[in-house]
N, C-alpha and C positions, 0 to 999 in steps of 0.2 A: 177904626180900620180893622178889618177882619183878616186874619191870617189863616191860610189853609195849612193844616197839619198833614203831612204825608207820612203814611205808614208803609214801611218796606217789610215785606215778608221774605225772610231768608229761608230757603229750603235747602236743607243739608242732605246730600246724597250719601248713603252708606255704601261704601264699596265692600263687596263681598269677595273675600279672597279665599279661594278653595285650595287648601294644601293637598298636593298630590304626593302620597308616600311612594318612595322608590319601591319597585317590585322586581322580582327575580324569577326567571323561568327555571324550574327544577326538574323538568321532564326530559325525555330523550331528545337528541338532536333530530330535527326533521329537515332534511335538505331543502333549501330554497325557502324555508319558513322561519326556523328558529334554531339556535344552538343552545345546548344545555348550559346553564349558568349566565345567560344573557341578562343584563341589568337594564331596566327601563326607568328613566327619570321623568319623561314627558308623555306618559301614556303608552298604549300598546299599538304597534304598527298595524295598518289595515290588513296586511296579509295574514298576520297571526290572529287577528280578531276574526277574520273570515273562517280560518281553520277551526278556531275555538267554537264558532257557531255550528260548524259541521260536526265537531266532536267535542261536546261540552267538558269532558274529562280534562282536556288540555287547558281549559280556563282555570280549572282547580289547581293546576300546576304552576300558575303564575301567582306567586305569593308575595305578601308584603315583606320587606326586608326584616321587619321586626319578628316575623314568623319563620325566617329562613332556617335557623338552627333546629327548631322543632320539626319543620318539614323534612329536613335532611335526616334527622333522627328517625322519623317515621318511615322514610324510605329505606334506611339501613336496617331497621328492625321489622320490616314487613308490616308496618302500621297502616292506617287508613290511606295515606298518600300513595302507598304502593299499588293500590287498586287503580287509581287514576293513571299512574305511571304505566301499568300493564295495558290499559285501554289506549293510551297514547302510542305505545309500541305497536299495538294491533293496527291502529290508524296508519302509522308510519309504514308498516309492512304492506298494508292494503294499497296505499297510494304508491308505494315503490314498485308494485307489480305492474302498474299501468305504463 
């Protein structure tokens, strides 16, 4: 008597978990868009993303929480972040005039 031997192939799926680090907006408040100090745990809202595409400096003001102290120090001491802050202020004033 012949027996058939069945071979089962088990395919394991690897689940890729992408960790999203909490981010904080350190720029000026832009009414209807974002408030200074807003914390984001689950990505950036569409309205802020759209504004950041219009004015890329705003995107630079959305920093990882691990970079927050350094970003605030740069803003306080007129470091590189202050350039982005100034551009965000210009954007705010330009949009406020409309």
